[in-house]
N, C-alpha and C positions, 0 to 999 in steps of 0.2 A: 792265394794258393791255399789249398786244404792240407792240413797236417794231421798225422796220427802219432801217438806215442806207443812204443812197443817195449815191453819188459823182457829183458834178456838175462838169463842166469850167467854170472861170471864165475867160472870154476876156480877153485884154489890152484889147480894146476896152471891155468892161464896166468894168474897173478905171479906164481913162482917163476914161470918162463919169462914173463915180462921183466921181473926184477933181475933174474939171472942175465938176461940179454943186456939190460941197462948196466948192471954192475960190472959185467965182463967186457963191455965194449961201448955202448951208447953214451954213458954218462962219465966215462973215465977222463974226459978232457976238462971237466969242471969239478967232479966229485973227488976230493982228495982222500977220503976214507969213509967207511961205513961202520957204524958201531951199533951195539944193541943196548937197550936200557937195562936188561938183565942178562948178563953173560952166562951165568949158571943155567938159567932157563934155556938159553940158546943151545948150550951144550947138551941139555937133556933131550932136545928135539933133533939132534943130529949135527948141529954146528954149522949148517949151511945158511948163510945170511939170506939168500934168496928164498929159503923155505921157512924162515923163522915166523913171519907174520901169519902164515897159514897153518903151521903145525903146532904152535904153542897152545897150551890150554888157558893161558892168561887172557882175560878180557882186556881189550884196549892195549895190546902190546905195542910198543913203540921202538922203532929203529931210528938212527940219526944218520943223515948224510952230511959230512963235513965239507965245507967249501968256504974259502976266503975267511979263515979264522972264526967261523961261526958253524953251529950245527943246526940242521933243519930236520924236524920230526917227520917221519913217514909212518903211516899206519895202514892196516888193511882197509879201513873205512876211507882214508884219504885217497887211496888208489881207486876204489869204487867211485868215489865222488869225482875224481879226475876223469875217469872214463865217461861218467854222466855229463860232465861239463864239455867234454870233447864232442858230444853229440849235438851241441848247440852250434848252428852255423855261424853265429857271432864270433866264435873263437877260431874258426877256419881250420879245424882239425877233424872234420867229419870223415874225410878220406882216410886219415890215419886210423881213426876208430874202425872204419870198415875193414881195413887191412888187418887190424888186430883181431876183430871178431871172425874174420875168415882165415885166421892163422897164416897170413902172408906178410907179416910185419918184419921189420928189420931193427937193427940197433938204434937207429935214429928215431924210429917210432916209439920204441921202448923208453928212450930218453925223454921224449915229449910227455909220456905218461908220468914218469918219475918227477920231472920238473913241475908239471901241473899239480901233482900230489903234494909236492913240497912247498911250492910258491904260489899256487893258484893260476899260474901262467908260465909260459916259456920265457926265461930271462937269459939263458945262455944259448949261443948258436943261432 
């Protein structure tokens, strides 16, 4: 089989929408809390957790998703890396990525992105 690689721009707005969808629905069955590395900075950018990673001026800003007495870092880069990983048929999430890129995703799809960003794979659900 012949393959090509295509570069696609991922907008900050898409990242915000994915995080909002996950934080408000898709990941709530395992994510107990979401915190920010720098609360004061988050307040400066509006206080919305789903927008913090895209609106902050800080390089390498980190948020944490708390689950099972542990906290797992998530960054803008880890979200982009998760989407890239989902393009690999080996991980069986190419259809999820297609729905995301076509803006036809749901809370379960957003949860897959967040879990892949946090853990490198889906471990819940």
